[in-house]
Backbone as CSV, one residue per row, in Angstrom:
resi,resn,N_x,N_y,N_z,CA_x,CA_y,CA_z,C_x,C_y,C_z
1,MET,170.563,-33.464,203.224,171.426,-32.520,203.911,170.738,-32.099,205.209
2,ALA,171.427,-32.222,206.343,170.832,-31.936,207.659,170.469,-30.471,207.823
3,ASP,171.197,-29.568,207.195,170.951,-28.132,207.334,169.985,-27.598,206.293
4,ASP,169.335,-28.460,205.506,168.481,-27.993,204.440,167.034,-27.818,204.920
5,GLY,166.908,-27.082,205.959,165.602,-26.758,206.522,165.791,-25.835,207.693
6,PRO,164.699,-25.404,208.327,164.817,-24.491,209.457,165.593,-25.122,210.629
7,ASP,166.264,-24.286,211.396,166.913,-24.768,212.607,165.854,-25.189,213.606
8,SER,166.244,-25.852,214.674,165.273,-26.405,215.636,164.403,-25.332,216.273
9,GLY,164.926,-24.126,216.359,164.143,-23.033,216.967,163.047,-22.518,216.057
10,HIS,163.030,-22.961,214.803,162.030,-22.494,213.853,161.269,-23.650,213.216
11,GLN,161.249,-24.791,213.882,160.475,-25.928,213.407,159.216,-26.067,214.234
12,ARG,158.144,-26.351,213.551,156.858,-26.491,214.197,156.867,-27.669,215.185
13,PRO,156.411,-27.440,216.405,156.324,-28.562,217.354,155.287,-29.577,216.867
14,ASP,155.474,-30.813,217.236,154.507,-31.853,216.879,153.117,-31.465,217.375
15,GLY,152.136,-31.663,216.507,150.753,-31.427,216.890,150.264,-29.996,216.729
16,LEU,151.140,-29.079,216.367,150.722,-27.679,216.199,150.086,-27.520,214.820
17,ASP,148.831,-27.098,214.806,148.077,-27.034,213.551,148.347,-25.750,212.772
18,ASP,147.959,-25.759,211.499,148.186,-24.644,210.588,147.535,-23.354,211.095
19,THR,146.304,-23.463,211.587,145.585,-22.265,212.027,146.287,-21.605,213.202
20,THR,146.802,-22.403,214.121,147.527,-21.840,215.268,148.829,-21.178,214.819
21,VAL,149.519,-21.795,213.870,150.737,-21.186,213.329,150.393,-19.856,212.671
22,GLN,149.297,-19.813,211.908,148.868,-18.561,211.290,148.509,-17.523,212.341
23,ALA,147.792,-17.950,213.380,147.391,-17.021,214.444,148.623,-16.465,215.167
24,LEU,149.591,-17.319,215.458,150.844,-16.848,216.089,151.567,-15.897,215.170
25,GLY,151.531,-16.163,213.858,152.152,-15.260,212.889,151.478,-13.893,212.884
26,LYS,150.149,-13.873,212.931,149.407,-12.611,212.961,149.695,-11.859,214.240
27,LEU,149.766,-12.573,215.373,150.079,-11.946,216.653,151.472,-11.327,216.602
28,SER,152.425,-12.048,216.036,153.786,-11.537,215.890,153.809,-10.311,214.986
29,GLU,153.071,-10.376,213.880,152.979,-9.245,212.968,152.408,-8.013,213.667
30,ALA,151.387,-8.225,214.476,150.803,-7.118,215.234,151.807,-6.536,216.206
31,LEU,152.571,-7.394,216.882,153.603,-6.903,217.798,154.667,-6.103,217.044
32,GLU,155.044,-6.578,215.868,156.026,-5.842,215.070,155.486,-4.446,214.712
33,THR,154.201,-4.352,214.429,153.590,-3.054,214.142,153.630,-2.168,215.375
34,VAL,153.354,-2.728,216.531,153.410,-1.961,217.783,154.850,-1.540,218.079
35,GLU,155.820,-2.366,217.710,157.228,-1.989,217.869,157.515,-0.734,217.031
36,ARG,156.951,-0.677,215.828,157.127,0.501,214.983,156.449,1.713,215.598
37,VAL,155.263,1.523,216.173,154.574,2.614,216.853,155.453,3.143,217.976
38,ARG,156.040,2.244,218.733,156.930,2.646,219.830,158.083,3.485,219.309
39,GLY,158.659,3.073,218.193,159.733,3.852,217.583,159.264,5.232,217.169
40,HIS,158.061,5.302,216.620,157.509,6.609,216.223,157.260,7.487,217.457
41,LEU,156.805,6.883,218.550,156.632,7.683,219.779,157.965,8.246,220.254
42,TYR,159.019,7.428,220.208,160.337,7.927,220.589,160.816,9.019,219.619
43,SER,160.501,8.863,218.328,160.835,9.917,217.380,160.106,11.193,217.717
44,ALA,158.810,11.072,218.007,158.026,12.277,218.380,158.598,12.902,219.640
45,HIS,158.965,12.095,220.596,159.571,12.581,221.843,160.827,13.397,221.539
46,GLN,161.695,12.860,220.712,162.932,13.559,220.402,162.689,14.805,219.535
47,LEU,161.766,14.720,218.612,161.472,15.863,217.739,160.834,17.008,218.523
48,VAL,159.924,16.699,219.420,159.317,17.752,220.241,160.371,18.394,221.117
49,GLY,161.272,17.586,221.676,162.359,18.154,222.471,163.261,19.053,221.673
50,THR,163.584,18.644,220.451,164.410,19.457,219.565,163.711,20.771,219.249
51,ALA,162.401,20.691,218.958,161.635,21.906,218.672,161.623,22.833,219.877
52,ASP,161.436,22.274,221.076,161.398,23.088,222.287,162.717,23.837,222.490
53,PHE,163.842,23.148,222.258,165.133,23.818,222.403,165.353,24.841,221.291
54,SER,164.821,24.601,220.098,164.928,25.574,219.005,164.184,26.863,219.357
55,LEU,163.137,26.733,220.147,162.389,27.920,220.569,163.259,28.871,221.378
56,ASP,164.215,28.321,222.139,165.132,29.187,222.895,165.867,30.131,221.953
57,GLU,166.357,29.581,220.850,167.092,30.395,219.884,166.155,31.397,219.213
58,ALA,164.924,30.962,218.907,163.939,31.878,218.292,163.662,33.047,219.245
59,VAL,163.483,32.769,220.511,163.237,33.823,221.498,164.402,34.803,221.517
60,SER,165.613,34.282,221.549,166.800,35.143,221.577,166.852,36.035,220.343
61,LEU,166.586,35.434,219.184,166.625,36.225,217.937,165.508,37.273,217.884
62,PHE,164.308,36.915,218.314,163.224,37.892,218.359,163.565,39.041,219.301
63,MET,164.167,38.734,220.431,164.574,39.770,221.384,165.624,40.697,220.719
64,GLN,166.622,40.119,220.044,167.640,40.910,219.364,167.041,41.802,218.292
65,ALA,165.983,41.306,217.645,165.343,42.073,216.566,164.334,43.084,217.104
66,GLY,164.169,43.130,218.435,163.259,44.103,219.043,161.811,43.663,219.103
67,HIS,161.523,42.401,218.882,160.144,41.880,218.939,159.914,41.213,220.302
68,THR,159.974,42.015,221.326,159.883,41.552,222.700,158.577,40.813,222.967
69,GLY,157.475,41.351,222.463,156.171,40.730,222.695,156.092,39.315,222.132
70,THR,156.599,39.140,220.932,156.599,37.808,220.310,157.496,36.871,221.107
71,ALA,158.661,37.358,221.479,159.599,36.530,222.242,158.983,36.108,223.576
72,GLU,158.361,37.057,224.247,157.753,36.749,225.551,156.588,35.772,225.422
73,ARG,155.800,35.928,224.350,154.695,34.990,224.147,155.215,33.582,223.923
74,ILE,156.254,33.425,223.104,156.843,32.100,222.870,157.345,31.535,224.201
75,GLN,158.038,32.372,224.952,158.588,31.932,226.246,157.478,31.488,227.185
76,ARG,156.412,32.254,227.233,155.304,32.003,228.163,154.404,30.849,227.701
77,GLU,154.087,30.799,226.405,153.070,29.866,225.901,153.601,28.542,225.366
78,LEU,154.815,28.542,224.843,155.292,27.337,224.164,156.434,26.610,224.859
79,ILE,157.437,27.327,225.330,158.591,26.651,225.932,158.160,25.920,227.186
80,GLY,158.421,24.629,227.206,158.098,23.809,228.375,156.632,23.398,228.478
81,ARG,155.841,23.701,227.466,154.410,23.394,227.508,154.176,21.881,227.408
82,ASN,153.149,21.403,228.083,152.692,20.019,227.931,152.179,19.819,226.516
83,VAL,152.465,18.655,225.931,151.977,18.394,224.578,150.523,17.916,224.605
84,ILE,150.146,17.237,225.677,148.751,16.953,225.990,148.618,17.260,227.478
85,PRO,147.401,17.538,227.968,147.279,17.953,229.370,148.043,17.064,230.345
86,GLY,148.934,17.691,231.097,149.692,17.015,232.131,150.868,16.178,231.659
87,HIS,151.128,16.154,230.372,152.141,15.247,229.856,153.153,15.944,228.946
88,TRP,154.403,15.725,229.259,155.479,15.927,228.297,155.611,14.605,227.539
89,THR,156.346,14.606,226.458,156.447,13.401,225.633,157.114,12.246,226.378
90,PHE,158.041,12.525,227.284,158.673,11.417,228.005,157.644,10.654,228.827
91,GLN,156.643,11.363,229.338,155.607,10.708,230.142,154.688,9.859,229.261
92,ILE,154.434,10.304,228.055,153.631,9.519,227.119,154.382,8.225,226.758
93,VAL,155.669,8.363,226.456,156.491,7.203,226.130,156.527,6.221,227.302
94,GLU,156.723,6.712,228.496,156.785,5.835,229.662,155.458,5.112,229.889
95,GLU,154.351,5.829,229.788,153.041,5.199,229.979,152.789,4.141,228.911
96,PHE,153.149,4.432,227.674,153.001,3.466,226.588,153.860,2.240,226.880
97,ASP,155.142,2.459,227.222,156.056,1.341,227.484,155.579,0.472,228.640
98,ASP,155.162,1.098,229.728,154.806,0.364,230.931,153.396,-0.230,230.871
99,GLY,152.560,0.276,229.998,151.185,-0.197,229.908,150.956,-1.077,228.696
100,TYR,150.450,-0.471,227.652,150.062,-1.197,226.436,151.185,-2.041,225.857
101,TYR,152.362,-1.447,225.694,153.486,-2.155,225.081,153.919,-3.362,225.936
102,ALA,154.056,-3.175,227.234,154.491,-4.280,228.113,153.453,-5.404,228.088
103,GLU,152.168,-5.047,228.145,151.127,-6.068,228.112,151.110,-6.792,226.768
104,PHE,151.271,-6.063,225.693,151.273,-6.672,224.364,152.401,-7.688,224.251
105,ARG,153.599,-7.280,224.656,154.748,-8.181,224.604,154.530,-9.423,225.454
106,GLU,153.953,-9.248,226.641,153.728,-10.381,227.534,152.693,-11.347,226.935
107,VAL,151.617,-10.827,226.382,150.590,-11.688,225.774,151.197,-12.460,224.603
108,GLU,151.980,-11.803,223.773,152.597,-12.480,222.625,153.572,-13.549,223.102
109,ARG,154.397,-13.225,224.084,155.371,-14.196,224.618,154.654,-15.401,225.242
110,GLU,153.635,-15.127,226.028,152.912,-16.205,226.701,152.255,-17.133,225.690
111,ALA,151.677,-16.577,224.635,151.051,-17.401,223.597,152.094,-18.276,222.901
112,ARG,153.240,-17.684,222.598,154.317,-18.418,221.940,154.825,-19.553,222.825
113,VAL,155.041,-19.269,224.104,155.555,-20.275,225.039,154.529,-21.395,225.214
114,ARG,153.279,-21.032,225.446,152.239,-22.031,225.709,151.924,-22.883,224.490
115,LEU,151.862,-22.251,223.319,151.394,-22.950,222.134,152.503,-23.507,221.251
116,ALA,153.688,-22.886,221.287,154.751,-23.291,220.347,156.093,-23.520,221.048
117,GLY,156.080,-23.745,222.348,157.328,-24.011,223.045,158.309,-22.866,223.008
118,GLY,157.804,-21.636,222.827,158.653,-20.457,222.805,159.209,-20.112,221.447
119,ARG,158.936,-20.946,220.467,159.474,-20.694,219.117,158.892,-19.423,218.539
120,ARG,159.761,-18.661,217.869,159.360,-17.422,217.200,159.349,-17.612,215.695
121,HIS,158.513,-16.836,215.039,158.478,-16.736,213.591,158.310,-18.067,212.867
122,LEU,157.473,-18.931,213.407,157.220,-20.219,212.743,156.559,-20.016,211.372
123,TYR,155.609,-19.107,211.312,154.929,-18.851,210.060,155.925,-18.415,208.984
124,GLU,156.805,-17.470,209.370,157.788,-16.965,208.420,158.796,-18.049,208.027
125,ALA,159.202,-18.896,208.981,160.145,-19.964,208.676,159.547,-20.933,207.664
126,GLU,158.268,-21.244,207.843,157.606,-22.139,206.884,157.398,-21.458,205.545
127,LEU,157.118,-20.156,205.555,156.993,-19.395,204.325,158.321,-19.400,203.560
128,LYS,159.407,-19.210,204.295,160.744,-19.243,203.671,160.977,-20.596,203.001
129,GLU,160.599,-21.669,203.692,160.803,-23.014,203.112,160.003,-23.195,201.820
130,ARG,158.806,-22.629,201.777,157.981,-22.753,200.573,158.508,-21.898,199.425
131,ARG,159.129,-20.755,199.734,159.491,-19.794,198.707,160.927,-19.887,198.215
132,ARG,161.820,-20.437,199.016,163.230,-20.466,198.607,163.466,-21.569,197.591
133,THR,164.550,-21.445,196.826,164.961,-22.471,195.876,165.974,-23.352,196.582
134,HIS,165.546,-24.540,196.952,166.410,-25.473,197.696,167.653,-25.797,196.889
135,GLY,168.802,-25.762,197.551,170.066,-26.098,196.933,170.709,-24.968,196.149
136,ARG,170.062,-23.821,196.061,170.622,-22.704,195.297,171.350,-21.756,196.244
137,ARG,172.533,-21.303,195.808,173.309,-20.328,196.580,172.458,-19.059,196.811
138,GLY,172.515,-18.555,198.017,171.711,-17.389,198.371,170.314,-17.753,198.861
139,HIS,169.980,-19.026,198.837,168.672,-19.499,199.282,168.830,-20.514,200.413
140,GLU,169.958,-20.478,201.116,170.207,-21.428,202.194,169.095,-21.341,203.253
141,ALA,168.844,-22.468,203.894,167.806,-22.547,204.908,168.188,-21.803,206.180
142,GLN,169.462,-21.796,206.486,169.916,-21.175,207.739,171.371,-20.735,207.590
143,PRO,171.800,-19.866,208.485,173.182,-19.409,208.416,174.156,-20.540,208.711
144,LYS,175.349,-20.394,208.230,176.384,-21.415,208.460,177.136,-21.176,209.766
145,ASN,176.674,-20.233,210.552,177.309,-19.858,211.817,176.827,-20.781,212.940
146,PRO,177.653,-21.737,213.384,177.187,-22.658,214.421,176.917,-21.972,215.760
147,GLU,177.618,-20.852,216.063,177.352,-20.146,217.324,175.946,-19.587,217.348
148,GLY,175.497,-19.073,216.207,174.144,-18.532,216.119,173.087,-19.585,216.393
149,ARG,173.305,-20.791,215.872,172.374,-21.900,216.120,172.402,-22.288,217.580
150,GLU,173.576,-22.279,218.207,173.660,-22.606,219.620,172.872,-21.605,220.461
151,GLN,172.960,-20.320,220.099,172.208,-19.293,220.837,170.712,-19.494,220.641
152,GLN,170.280,-19.796,219.414,168.854,-20.032,219.165,168.375,-21.246,219.947
153,ASP,169.176,-22.318,219.942,168.781,-23.519,220.660,168.692,-23.253,222.178
154,ALA,169.587,-22.422,222.698,169.515,-22.063,224.123,168.231,-21.299,224.411
155,GLY,167.854,-20.396,223.526,166.600,-19.650,223.692,165.404,-20.568,223.630
156,LEU,165.444,-21.528,222.769,164.366,-22.500,222.630,164.254,-23.342,223.906
157,ARG,165.392,-23.790,224.445,165.367,-24.577,225.675,164.756,-23.742,226.797
158,GLU,165.110,-22.445,226.866,164.550,-21.560,227.893,163.042,-21.467,227.747
159,GLY,162.566,-21.320,226.525,161.126,-21.247,226.283,160.415,-22.520,226.706
160,ARG,161.014,-23.660,226.410,160.419,-24.950,226.813,160.391,-25.080,228.316
161,GLU,161.477,-24.644,229.000,161.505,-24.705,230.452,160.418,-23.844,231.066
162,ARG,160.182,-22.645,230.495,159.104,-21.785,230.981,157.737,-22.459,230.767
163,GLN,157.591,-23.087,229.615,156.317,-23.770,229.305,156.090,-24.896,230.307
164,ASP,157.130,-25.670,230.600,157.002,-26.760,231.545,156.672,-26.259,232.932
165,ALA,157.235,-25.104,233.307,157.001,-24.544,234.644,155.569,-24.044,234.799
166,GLU,154.939,-23.658,233.688,153.553,-23.132,233.742,152.639,-24.286,233.776
């Protein structure tokens, strides 16, 4: 059966050794972890913003209750305060995105293009082949959606073109 294996975008290029596939898998895994870190930074950004706006209501309530000193201290010391010197959370997120995150993504992409023709998740595709039950429903090698394969093949061609250009 022609579809009883990974699609062309998830097949190991000729000559690519096991150790390189494992290394690319570890690099991808590390990038996925950094993607989660990025999500947590955005969560922190939104949570700190929510807390800052909640302080407005706390100030109002303290004022209504006659606790002017407490309200004024919150207003003066906490509302609008930097979370680390010189930085609100949006600045932390931007620096992370433009620095470490951008460089990490570029290094991972460049390694994939140079070493595997742009193919992603080769390690996982081979793991799937080893672990699935061939011929069993629910264990198919790839989706039956031909448009999805066409999109993957287009991405693979783009990766190969970048590799050839380098």
